[in-house]
N, C-alpha and C positions, 0 to 999 in steps of 0.2 A: 544196900543188899543187892547182890547181883542175881539176875534171872538165871544165869548159868549155874549158880550155887544152888538155887532152889530146885533146878532140874536134877542135880546130883542127889540132893536130899530125897527126892521122890524115888529115885532108883535104889538108894540105900534102903528106904522103907520097903520097896518092892522085894528086894532080894534078902533083906534081913542080915546083910553082911557087907561091910565096906569093900572088902577085896573083890567079892563077886560083882558088886555094882561097878567098881572101877574097871574090872575086866570087860564087862559088858559095854561100858562107855569108851573102852580102849584108852584109859588113862592110868596113871600111877596111883596106887593106893594112898600114898601120902597126899596127893592132890585132892582126891575125893574126901579124905579125912579133914583136910584144911577147909574145904568148902562147907562141910557140915558144921565145923566149929565156927566159921564166920556167921552162918545163919543163926546158930544158937546164941552167939554173942550179941548179934543185932536184936534178937527177940528177948534176950535176957532169961531164957528158959532152956532146959535140956529137952530135945525132941526125942532122944533115944535113951533107953536104959541099957547100959553096956555090961556084958560079962566077958569072961576070957575067951569064949568061943563064938559068940554071936551077939546080936543086939535086937531089941524090940522097941516099938514105939512107946514113949511115955504117955501119960494121960494128956499132957499138953500137946504132944505130937499127934495123938489121935484126934484132937479137936482141930489142930492147925492144918494138917496135911490135906484133908479132903477139900477145904476151901482154897488152899494154895494150888492144888491141881486144877480146880475150876478156873482160878484166876489166870494161870498159865495158858490154859486152853483159849480163854478169851483174848489174851494178848497175841497168841499165835494166829487166831482168826483175824484180828485187827491188822497184823503184819501182812497177811496174805491179801487182805483187801486193798492195801496200798502198794503192794510189791508185785505188780503184774510182770515185771521184768526180772524176777528173782533168779531165774535160771539162765539169764543172758550172760555171755562171756564178752564183756566190753569194758571200756574205761581205761584208766591208768593202772599199769602194773608197775609198782615201785618195789624192786627186789634187790637185796644185797647178796652178792656172790663172792666166794673166795677167789683169789687171783688165778690160781692154776685151773681148778675145775671149772670155774666160771668162764674164763677166756677160751679154753680149749675143748669144752664139751657143752656146758649148759647154754652158752650163747647160741649154738646151732639148734639146740632143742627148742629154745624160745623162738627162733626164726620159724621153725616148722609150725609152732602154735599160732604165731601171728599171721602166717599165710592162711591158716584155716579160719581164723577169726580176725578179719580185717578191721573191726572196730576196737580192737585192743591196741593200746599204745604202751611203750616200754620205757622205763627209766631204770637203768642198771647201775648199781653202786658196787664197784669192785674194790674189795679190801679184805685182808686176812684178819682184821680186828672185828670183834663183835660190835655191831652197830648199836646205837641208841635209837630205837624205833621212832621216838618223838623228835628228838633233836635233829636226826638225819632225815626225817620225813620218809621213812621206809615202812612199807606195809607188811613185808615178809622177807625172811632171810633163809638161805640155804647154807647150812654150816656143819662142820664136823663137830661131833660131841653132842650129848643130850643136854637139853636146857637145865640149868642149875638155878633158875629163877622161878619160884613157885607161881609168879604172876603171868608167866608166858604160856602160850598154848603151842602145840606142835604135833607134827606127824613124823614118825620114824620112816625114813626112806629105805635104808638098808644097813646091814653090817658091812664094814669095809676092811678087808685085810690090809696090813701094811707090808711093804716090801723094801728090802735093801738091794740096791741095784747100782750098776755102773755100765759105762759104755764098753763095747768089745775092745776098743783101742786102749782104754785104761786097763782092762783085765790083761791084755797082751803085754802091756808095759810093766804093770805092777803086780800081776798075779791076782788070783781070785781067792779070798779068804774062805776057808771051809768051816771055821769055828770062831765064835765071838772073840776068843782070846787072841786071834790073829789080826783083829781090826786095829790094834795099836800101831801097826806099821803102815796104815793107810790114811789118806787124807779124807776127812769127813766134810761133806758139804752141808752146812748147818743152817737151820731155820731159826729166826728170832721172832718171838711174839712179845710185844711190849718190852719189858726189860730183861726177859728171860731167854737165854740161848739154849736150844734143845740139843745139848752136847752129850747127854747121857742116854744111850740107846739100850733098851732092855729086850731080851730074847728069852725063849723058853723051849724046852722039849719035854719029853715024858718024865724025865728024872729031876730036872732042876731049872732054875732061872738064872740068867746072866745079866749083869749090868756093866756096860762098857762106856767109859768117858772118852769121847773122840777128840783127837787133835785136828786142827783145821786151819787153813789159810783163807777160807771164804765163808762169810756169814751174811745172810740177807733176811730182811723182814718180808720179802716177796717170795712166796712159795714157787711161783712160776719161774723166777730167776734161778732158784735152786735146781729145778728140773732142767733148765737150759744148761747150767753148768755141768750137770750129770751127763747129758747127751753129748756135750762137748769134750768129755773125757777129763774133767778137772778133778775128779775124785769119786767118792762113794756117797750116795744119798739114801736116806731113810724116808720113804714117802708113802702116801696113800696109793694103793694099787690102781684106783680110779684115775688119779692124776697122771700116773705113768703108763696107763693101759695102751695108748696109741704107740708110744715108743717101745713098749715091751712086745707088742704084736708085730711091729715093723722091724724089730731087731736093732733099733737104735741103742737100746740098753738091754742088759740081761739081768735076771734075778739071781741073787747070790744067797748062799747058805739056806737052801730050802728046808733043811732039817732043823733050823733054829728060827722059827717065825717070830714076829712081833705079836703083841696083843692087838686084836682088831679094834678099830674105832667104829663110830656110827655116823651116819649122815642123816641130818634132821632138817625138816622144813618148819620154821618157827614163825609164829605170829605173836603180836603184842596182846591180843585179846581174842575171845571167841567171836566177837563181832567181825573180826578180820577174816574169818574163815568163810570166804565167799565161794560161789561156783568156780571162779577162776582159780582160787587156791586149791580146791579139790582137783581141778584139772591138772594143775602143776604137780600135785602129789602123785596122781596116778601116772602121769607122764614120766616123772623122775624115777618112780619105782620101776616102771617098764624099761626105761633106758639103762639104768644102772644094772638091773638084773641081766639085761642082754650083754652088757660089757663083761660082767663077771662070768657068765656062761661061756662067752667067746674065749676068755682067758683060759678056762678049764679045757674047752674043746681043743684049743691050740697047744695044750700042754704047758702053758706058761704058769698056770696056777693049779696046784693039786686040788682035786675035789674034796679031799680031807681038810684042806685049809679054807674052804669056802664056807663061811658062816651061813646059817639058815636065816634067810630074811623073814622077819616077822612083821605083823601089822600092829604091833603094840605102839601106843602113842602116849605122849606125855600128858595130853589133855583131851577132853572129849571133842568129838567132831561136832 
């Protein structure tokens, strides 16, 4: 039985509602519900009487929860008594980063952090694949897309618009598509993850959605190489606007078809367990949120990104802090 699950159960009892407790803990309702079920399964009793709109403690829950709360308080006091350095930013930081965002943005952000905290050491794992935290000896990963593994914990950093872009030289040579239907005559610079090539691009506007299968003479499993091809004028790329932000702001590439945006993706900081959420991880979370928001704001202010296309950054998280 996990201590973190017990903490969730206490909050559910306090709020009388799984969704309200999950919102307070900044985690998904499904995660909170799974925690409650794990505790009930371990105890062999139901702690809550559920109805369609709310829940209340069962008789077993009324007996169990007060003693559970006292036990957790004792454990927290014991932890404090041996963790006098609990707020210290030091030790090894083993982090997995995507190839493009990691090399061209996050590496510099980590440099700034390490200058402020000289007792921190860095081990960076660069890959576009989702790492295995235990096999690859990684403590934390910054990745696109929300966690789909119920055992992982994480913090949402921001929503990230996607952009179709090309270099000015390519546009001058081949023209700029104004509608998804015109992409058939252009060369797509495609990204491959595992065995799947991302050759179907989807767009939407107020009226409808469009799916376009791109033709291509260049495919790579390295997102940074796709960006380099785009800057070099080899074709059109569909990328995270964070990945392309420096080139968009400098004029190395231009955004295409602003009236037909992609669906936004999300950037998450993911941990293998709640025990992995250290003061260093919280520092990374706050730094990454600040840095990415500054980039998105700069893109809006420079007219590269419409403010209407800028998703609202939230503090929702997949798991409790």
